[in-house]
TORSESE-243240 format. One record per residue (C-alpha): residue in three letters; x, y, z. Coordinates in steps of 0.5 Angstrom, whole numbers, plus 2048, in hexadecimal, padded with zeros to 3 digits. Layout:
<recs>
ALAXYZ ...
</recs>
This chain:
<recs>
UNK8377BA7AA UNK83E7B77AC UNK83D7B07AF UNK8427AB7B2 UNK8427A77AB UNK8417AD7A6 UNK83B7B27A5 UNK8347B27A6 UNK82F7B57A1 UNK8287B77A3 UNK8227BC7A3 UNK8207C07A8 UNK81B7BF7AA UNK8197B97A6 UNK8157B97A0 UNK80F7B579F UNK80E7B0799 UNK8087B5797 UNK80D7BB796 UNK80C7BF79C UNK80F7C17A3 UNK80C7C17AA UNK8107C67AE UNK80F7C77B5 UNK80F7CE7B7 UNK80C7CD7BE UNK80A7C87C3 UNK8037C97C0 UNK8047CB7B9 UNK8077C97B3 UNK8087CC7AC UNK8067C87A6 UNK80B7C97A0 UNK80A7C7799 UNK8107C6795 UNK8137C678E UNK8127BF78A UNK81A7C0789 UNK81B7C0791 UNK8167BA791 UNK81A7B678C UNK8207B7790 UNK81D7B5797 UNK81A7AF793 UNK8217AD791 UNK8237AD798 UNK81D7A9799 UNK81B7AE79E UNK8207AC7A3 UNK8287AE7A4 UNK82D7AC79F UNK8337A97A2 UNK83A7AB79E UNK8417A879F UNK8477AC7A0 UNK8497AB79A UNK8437AE796 UNK8457B5799 UNK8477B8792 UNK8407B578F UNK83C7B7795 UNK83F7BE794 UNK83D7BE78C UNK8367BC78E UNK8357C1793 UNK8377C778E UNK8327C478A UNK82D7C4790 UNK82F7CB792 UNK82B7CE78C UNK8247CB78E UNK8257CB796 UNK8297CE79C UNK82E7C979E UNK8317C87A5 UNK8387C57A5 UNK83E7C27A9 UNK8437C47A4 UNK8447CA7A0 UNK8447CB798 UNK84A7CE796 UNK8477CF78F UNK8417D4792 UNK8427DB794 UNK8427DC79B UNK83F7E27A0 UNK8407E47A7 UNK83A7E07AB UNK8357E57AF UNK8357E27B6 UNK8307E77B9 UNK8297E47BC UNK8237E57B8 UNK81D7E47BC UNK8167E27B9 UNK8107E57BC UNK80A7E07BB UNK8037E27BE UNK8007DB7C1 UNK7F97DC7C4 UNK7F97E27C9 UNK8017E27CA UNK8077E27C6 UNK80D7DD7C4 UNK8147DF7C3 UNK8197DB7C0 UNK8207DC7BF UNK8247DB7B8 UNK82A7DD7B5 UNK82A7DF7AD UNK8317DE7AB UNK8307E17A4 UNK82D7E77A7 UNK8277E97A3 UNK8267E27A0 UNK8247DC7A3 UNK8257D67A6 UNK8237D77AD UNK8277D37B2 UNK8277D27B9 UNK82D7D67BD UNK8337D27BE UNK82F7CB7BC UNK8317C77B5 UNK8377C77B0 UNK83B7CD7B0 UNK83C7CD7A8 UNK8367D07A4 UNK8357D079C UNK82F7D579A UNK82D7DA795 UNK82E7E2796 UNK82C7E6790 UNK82A7E078C UNK8327DE78D UNK8347D8791 UNK8397D9796 UNK83B7D679D UNK83D7D87A4 UNK83F7D57AA UNK83B7D77B0 UNK83F7D97B7 UNK83B7D47BC UNK83E7D77C2 UNK83C7DE7C0 UNK8357DC7BF UNK8357D97C6 UNK8387DF7C9 UNK8337E47C5 UNK82D7E07C8 UNK8307E07CF UNK8317E77CE UNK82A7E87CC UNK8277E57D2 UNK82B7E97D7 UNK8297F07D3 UNK8217EE7D3 UNK81E7EC7D9 UNK8187E97D5 UNK81C7E47D2 UNK8207E27D9 UNK81C7DB7DA UNK81F7D57D6 UNK81D7D37CF UNK8177CE7CE UNK8187CA7C7 UNK81C7D07C5 UNK8167D57C7 UNK8157DA7CC UNK80D7DA7CD UNK80A7E17CF UNK8037E17D2 UNK8007E77CF UNK8017EE7CB UNK8047F27D1 UNK80A7ED7D1 UNK80B7ED7CA UNK80B7F57CA UNK8107F57D0 UNK8147F07CC UNK8147F57C7 UNK8167FB7CC UNK81C7F77CF UNK81E7F57C7 UNK81E7FC7C5 UNK8257FE7C6 UNK8277F87C4 UNK8237F97BD UNK8268007BD UNK82D7FE7BD UNK82C7F87B8 UNK82F7F37BD UNK8287EF7BC UNK8237EE7B7 UNK81C7ED7B8 UNK8177EA7B3 UNK80F7E87B3 UNK80F7E27AE UNK8077E37AE UNK8077EA7AD UNK8087F07B2 UNK8037F07B7 UNK8067F57BC UNK80A7FA7BC UNK80D7FF7C1 UNK80E8067BD UNK81280A7C2 UNK81380B7CA UNK8118117CD UNK8138147D4 UNK81381B7D8 UNK81781F7D3 UNK81181E7CE UNK80C8207D3 UNK8098277D4 UNK8068297DA UNK80282F7DC UNK8008317E3 UNK7FB8387E4 UNK7F783B7E9 UNK7F083A7E9 UNK7EB83C7EE UNK7F083B7F4 UNK7F28347F2 UNK7F78327EC UNK7F58307E5 UNK7F982A7E3 UNK7FA8297DB UNK7FF8257D8 UNK8008217D1 UNK80481D7CD UNK80581E7C6 UNK8068177C2 UNK8058197BB UNK80181E7B7 UNK7FB81A7B8 UNK7FC8177BF UNK7FC81B7C6 UNK7FB8187CD UNK7F981D7D2 UNK7FB81C7D9 UNK7F58197DC UNK7F68137D7 UNK7FD8137D9 UNK7FB8127E0 UNK7F680D7DF UNK7FB8097DB UNK80080A7E0 UNK7FB8067E5 UNK7FB8007E0 UNK8007FA7E0 UNK8027FD7D9 UNK8078027D6 UNK8058027CF UNK8008067CC UNK7FC8037C5 UNK7FC8097C0 UNK7FA8057BB UNK7F87FE7B9 UNK7FE7FA7BB UNK8028007BC UNK8058027C3 UNK8098077C7 UNK80C8067CD UNK80D80A7D3 UNK81480A7D6 UNK8148077DD UNK81680E7E1 UNK8108117DD UNK80B80C7DF UNK80E80C7E7 UNK80D8147E7 UNK8068137E4 UNK80480E7EA UNK8078137EF UNK8028187ED UNK7FC8147EB UNK7F88157F1 UNK7FA81C7F2 UNK7F68207ED UNK7EE81F7ED UNK7E98207E8 UNK7E58267E8 UNK7DE8237E6 UNK7DC82A7E3 UNK7E182B7DE UNK7E48247DE UNK7EB8277DF UNK7F08257E4 UNK7F18297EA UNK7F68297F0 UNK7F582C7F7 UNK7FA8317F9 UNK7FC82D7FF UNK7FD8277FA UNK80282B7F5 UNK8088297F9 UNK8078227F7 UNK8078247F0 UNK80E8277F1 UNK8138217EF UNK80F8207E9 UNK80E8277E7 UNK8168287E7 UNK8178227E3 UNK8138257DD UNK8178297D8 UNK81182C7D5 UNK80E82F7DB UNK8098357DC UNK8078377E3 UNK80483D7E5 UNK8068427EA UNK8018407EF UNK8048397EF UNK80B83C7F0 UNK8098407F6 UNK80583A7F9 UNK80C8367F9 UNK80F83C7FC UNK80A83D802 UNK80C836804 UNK814837803 UNK81383D807 UNK80F83A80D UNK81483480E UNK81A83880E UNK81883C814 UNK81A83A81B UNK81583B821 UNK81783C828 UNK81383982E UNK81183F832 UNK815840838 UNK80E84083C UNK80D83883A UNK80F834840 UNK81082D83D UNK81782B83B UNK816828834 UNK819821832 UNK81D82282B UNK81781F827 UNK81282382B UNK816829829 UNK816827821 UNK80E826822 UNK80E82D825 UNK81283081F UNK80E82C81A UNK80782E81D UNK80983581D UNK80C835815 UNK805832813 UNK801837817 UNK80683C813 UNK80583980C UNK7FD83A80E UNK7FC83280E UNK7F882D813 UNK7FC828816 UNK7FB821819 UNK80081F81F UNK80081881F UNK805816824 UNK80580F828 UNK80181082E UNK805812834 UNK80A816830 UNK80781D832 UNK80381F82D UNK7FF824832 UNK806827834 UNK80882982D UNK80182C82C UNK801830832 UNK808833830 UNK805835829 UNK7FF83882D UNK80483C831 UNK80783E82B UNK800840827 UNK7FD84382E UNK7FE84A82B UNK7FA849825 UNK7F3847828 UNK7EF84282C UNK7F083B82B UNK7EB83582C UNK7ED82E82E UNK7E882882D UNK7E9822831 UNK7E681C833 UNK7E381D83A UNK7E881983D UNK7EE81D83C UNK7EB82483C UNK7ED825843 UNK7F4823841 UNK7F482883C UNK7F282D842 UNK7F882B847 UNK7FD82A841 UNK7FC83183F UNK7FC834846 UNK803830847 UNK807831840 UNK80483783D UNK80283C843 UNK80184283E UNK7FB83F83B UNK7F483F83E UNK7F183883E UNK7E983883E UNK7E583283F UNK7DF83383C UNK7D883283F UNK7DA833846 UNK7D883B846 UNK7D483F841 UNK7D583C83B UNK7D3842836 UNK7D884683A UNK7DE84183A UNK7DE841833 UNK7DC849832 UNK7E284B837 UNK7E7846834 UNK7ED84A831 UNK7F484A830 UNK7F7845834 UNK7F1841836 UNK7F083A835 UNK7E9837835 UNK7E9830836 UNK7E282C835 UNK7E0825834 UNK7DE82382D UNK7D682282F UNK7D6828833 UNK7D982C82D UNK7D3829828 UNK7CE82B82D UNK7D083282E UNK7D2832826 UNK7D0839825 UNK7D483C82A UNK7DA839827 UNK7D983A820 UNK7D8842821 UNK7DF842824 UNK7E5843820 UNK7EB83F823 UNK7F2840821 UNK7F3839823 UNK7EF833823 UNK7F182C826 UNK7EE825825 UNK7F182182B UNK7EF819829 UNK7ED81C822 UNK7EB815821 UNK7E4817824 UNK7E281A81E UNK7E4814819 UNK7DD813817 UNK7DB819813 UNK7D3818814 UNK7D481A81B UNK7D282181E UNK7D8821821 UNK7DC82081B UNK7D7825817 UNK7D882A81C UNK7DF82A81D UNK7E082B815 UNK7DC832816 UNK7E183581B UNK7E483B819 UNK7EC83B81A UNK7F283D818 UNK7F6837819 UNK7F383081A UNK7F782A81E UNK7F482381F UNK7F881F824 UNK7F7817824 UNK7FB811824 UNK7F780E81F UNK7F5812819 UNK7F280C816 UNK7EF80781B UNK7EB802816 UNK7EA80580F UNK7ED80B80A UNK7E680F80B UNK7E9811812 UNK7EF81480F UNK7EB81880A UNK7E681B80F UNK7EC81D814 UNK7EF82080E UNK7E882480C UNK7EA827813 UNK7F1829812 UNK7F182A80B UNK7EA82A808 UNK7EA828800 UNK7F1825800 UNK7EF81E7FF UNK7E98207FB UNK7E281E7FC UNK7E18187FF UNK7DE8147F9 UNK7E58177F5 UNK7E98147FB UNK7E680E7FB UNK7E780D7F4 UNK7EE80F7F4 UNK7F080C7FA UNK7EC8087FF UNK7EA8037FA UNK7F18027F6 UNK7F48027FD UNK7EF7FE802 UNK7EC7F97FD UNK7F27F87F7 UNK7F87F97FB UNK7FA7FE7F6 UNK8018007F8 UNK8028067F3 UNK7FB8097F6 UNK7FE8087FD UNK80480C7FC UNK8018127F9 UNK7FC8137FF UNK802812803 UNK8068187FF UNK7FF81C7FF UNK7FE81C807 UNK80581B809 UNK80782280A UNK80182380F UNK80281D813 UNK80781D818 UNK80881681B UNK80E813820 UNK80E80C823 UNK81080B82A UNK815806828 UNK81880B823 UNK819811828 UNK81980F82F UNK81F80A82F UNK81F80B837 UNK818808838 UNK81780283C UNK8167FB838 UNK80F7F9836 UNK80E7F1836 UNK8077EF833 UNK8057E8835 UNK7FE7E4833 UNK7FC7E0838 UNK7F77DA835 UNK7F17D883A UNK7EE7D1839 UNK7E77D183A UNK7E47CC83F UNK7E07C683B UNK7D97CA83D UNK7DC7D183B UNK7DE7CD834 UNK7D77CA833 UNK7D37D1835 UNK7D87D5830 UNK7D77D082A UNK7CF7CF82B UNK7CF7D782B UNK7D47D7824 UNK7D07D1821 UNK7C97D5822 UNK7CC7DB820 UNK7CE7D8819 UNK7C77D5818 UNK7C47DB81A UNK7C87DF815 UNK7C87DA80F UNK7C07DB80F UNK7C17E380E UNK7C77E2809 UNK7C37E5803 UNK7C07EB807 UNK7C37F2806 UNK7CA7F3807 UNK7CA7F880C UNK7C57F4810 UNK7C97EE810 UNK7CF7F1812 UNK7CC7F4818 UNK7C97ED81A UNK7D07EA819 UNK7D37EF81E UNK7CE7EE823 UNK7D07E6823 UNK7D77E8823 UNK7D67EC829 UNK7D27E782D UNK7D87E282B UNK7DD7E782E UNK7DA7E8834 UNK7D97E0835 UNK7E07E0834 UNK7E17E483A UNK7DC7E183F UNK7D67DD83D UNK7D17E2841 UNK7D37E883D UNK7D07E4837 UNK7CA7E183B UNK7C87E4842 UNK7C37DE843 UNK7C97D8842 UNK7CA7D4848 UNK7D27D5846 UNK7D57DA84B UNK7DC7D884A UNK7E17DB845 UNK7E87D8843 UNK7EA7DF841 UNK7E87E1848 UNK7EC7DC84B UNK7F27DE847 UNK7F17E5849 UNK7F17E3850 UNK7F87DF850 UNK7FB7E584C UNK7F97EA851 UNK7FB7E6857 UNK8027E5854 UNK8037EC852 UNK8017EF859 UNK8067EA85C UNK80B7ED858 UNK80A7F485A UNK8077F6853 UNK8017FA851 UNK7FC7F984B UNK7F87FC846 UNK7F27F8844 UNK7EE7F983E UNK7E77F683B UNK7E37F9836 UNK7DD7F683A UNK7DB7FA840 UNK7D77F5843 UNK7DD7F0842 UNK7E17F6846 UNK7DB7F584B UNK7DD7ED84C UNK7E47EF84D UNK7E27F4852 UNK7DE7EF856 UNK7E47EA856 UNK7E97F0859 UNK7E47F285E UNK7E37EB860 UNK7EB7EA861 UNK7EC7F0864 UNK7F07F385F UNK7F17FB85F UNK7EF7FE858 UNK7ED804854 UNK7E780384F UNK7E5808849 UNK7E0807843 UNK7DD80C83E UNK7D780D844 UNK7DC810849 UNK7DC81784A UNK7E281C848 UNK7E481E84F UNK7E3817852 UNK7E781484C UNK7ED81984D UNK7ED817855 UNK7ED810853 UNK7F381184E UNK7F7815854 UNK7F5810859 UNK7F880A855 UNK7FF80F853 UNK7FF81085A UNK7FF80985C UNK7F880885E UNK7F680185B UNK7FA7FC857 UNK7F57FA852 UNK7F27FF84D UNK7EB7FD84A UNK7EA801843 UNK7E580083E UNK7E9800837 UNK7E6806834 UNK7E680B83A UNK7ED80983C UNK7F0809835 UNK7F2810835 UNK7F4816839 UNK7F781283F UNK7FE812842 UNK7FE80C847 UNK80580A847 UNK80580784E UNK80380184B UNK8087FC847 UNK8037F7845 UNK7FD7F8840 UNK7F87F283F UNK7F37F283A UNK7EE7ED83B UNK7EA7ED835 UNK7ED7EF82E UNK7EA7F582A UNK7E97F5822 UNK7EE7FB821 UNK7F57F9825 UNK7F7801825 UNK7F180282A UNK7F57FD82E UNK7FB80082D UNK7F980782F UNK7F6803836 UNK7FD800837 UNK800807836 UNK7FD80983C UNK803806840 UNK80880583A UNK80980D83A UNK80E81283C UNK80F812843 UNK80F80A843 UNK815808847 UNK814800847 UNK8137FB841 UNK80C7FA83F UNK8097F383E UNK8027F383A UNK7FE7EC83B UNK7F87EB836 UNK7F37E5838 UNK7F17E1832 UNK7EC7DC833 UNK7EE7D682F UNK7EA7D4829 UNK7E67DA829 UNK7E47E0825 UNK7E97E3829 UNK7EF7DF826 UNK7EC7E181F UNK7EC7E9821 UNK7F37E8824 UNK7F57E681D UNK7F27EC81A UNK7F67F081E UNK7FC7EE819 UNK7F87F1813 UNK7F67F7817 UNK7FB7FA81B UNK7FE80181A UNK7F9802814 UNK7FC809814 UNK803807815 UNK80280380F UNK80080880A UNK80580D80D UNK80B80880C UNK809805806 UNK8077FE809 UNK8007FA807 UNK7FA7FD80A UNK7F37F980B UNK7EC7FA809 UNK7E67FA80D UNK7E37F380F UNK7DD7F180A UNK7D77ED80C UNK7DB7E7809 UNK7E17E880D UNK7DD7E8814 UNK7D97E2812 UNK7E07DF812 UNK7E17E1819 UNK7DB7DD81B UNK7DD7D6817 UNK7E07D081B 
</recs>
């Protein structure tokens, strides 16, 4: 090595006096190397230190180096003209070293190609003397090329992008090392780099496989399709489609085909496997993968990418039926009296095409977009095929009768229950639309199940979300050519509701409930699995049509939502806090009880706190506290609205809270309308008509009774006096005013008591809002609240 005074001669690394070298391989590992007596003597002659040589000793130094070169490798700052020269190899040589559960990757350069020494890239002296085929030779390194090659390596291999630490990249596990080998594979194949395992090869990546090596077969089997696929690795190893689908769900692209030997799936192959992994289900009897005919569309893109494809004629015909149905255009009957908006015409076309395809459908448009109008257009089109049945909540049955008479005069609406019930069903013929409440349908189930219907419509279809109810079980048994579910909230709380909805419109498409929970509910709700959510999206998307108001009604007036904080009085605060502490103490005593019982107890305590946040007497009738800060704020808002000529819808989930508000309005002689779940149908419609006609400035409505089927565009303000668990229910209620026909901007007030459980429920809204939309649009979905989650709501 050249210095200002001359040269410096030293061993790298230093040789100990005992005749050994200690080489630091990693920050935590050293290599102990014994050396020959001759080298030890030379080291001793140097006194185990660097030897300085003046400039005039250059000629003698070259002679010494020539002699030393017979025994050891020499790095020198000047060339020895007496030795033959070879071109230096500037390629990066990577050493892969297993360390713990991971690997260390160290970059070197081997200037003499197949022979040592190893030197760090772009470091050390340019001139080297070494041995090739037992002949001493010299070479001159291109330090700049070595540096460029190292930079190129880092750019081409994402695993190595981070900076080196002690000339080492640290990989945490074998998966990272395999990923490195996959990224290095093209560089190894074109010989632009060298990879070595100094301690013996631990892992090897034999091959990378893709769609072109995969074979797929889809055959008809008992009205379903049987799906088989295989990937032949070698003569001994074949991977089935089931194994590949399981692999695609894991955080790896590698398959161990023998100890230490792996193959890798191409990124495209893995993504395509992920796209279908939730579509086929496992036949418990045969152990084979089966595919529902209506799920076959989800396999189309995957099948088209497979070169070795074998599909049955039935599979091709299934696709042709879909293409044929959706190639048709359907005219709205001339007898239909409503003028459909463009998006409603699209909805009508979609419904007709689903019916022509022979599948059930879910019309899930936002509240206020006219789902009833689109359904009536469909019923008009299908009127000549036979009688139709509409199931609806009691609150909207009469609205169905009125809308049918108004827009579809060629149809004959029959409100079931007002005449001879048996006669009403038996005489139903082409053009007849029987309209019945869910509960009455259950009570007279024999009559409805014996009849063949050309179309069955479930309005507010979330009414059958619970599969254990009689209304759900009865609806599933109805005999219909075409089934339509209409709901603005396909999912209110959890994915099991979506499964039950699809059991009605397309039975079996989502498999049995256990299979659905295993394939979708647990991965999506508990583990936030994006791949499974995307698969479920793909599976249900053809059968759900959902449009949001802000997407299709550009001319709809603006909606403003405002949260108003209610500061409780000192007495209310003390009352509420005493209730909360008492609830926590009581629940702590029973925390080891059965989970179901504890869950119910927690909900009961939470309900008491929610009621206390509205008015103390709702939680304890005996309390002397007869004033409510929330009632005071409500009064202020009402006075201001009336002074400025506004009308408001006021919602509460608690009927006895509505009664308190009603008492306030009576006391202050404010004209109002009232509606809760106990209001008879005729009186209900009369109240609606009166409010729309201008009789009353305030409409008090219980949340569940007024969340659906009302058109109350006379109001331009909506007041929610207490938050509901699911914001979608509140949104439905708000949409009684913010819907087609509304001319004024709508303002929504939410009254939230400060530092109470109401604030925590409002935070939950951010997680639960638009659960159905999150599934269909690919955003995050939320899970059901556990007992632990509920207890968090009770804590201070």
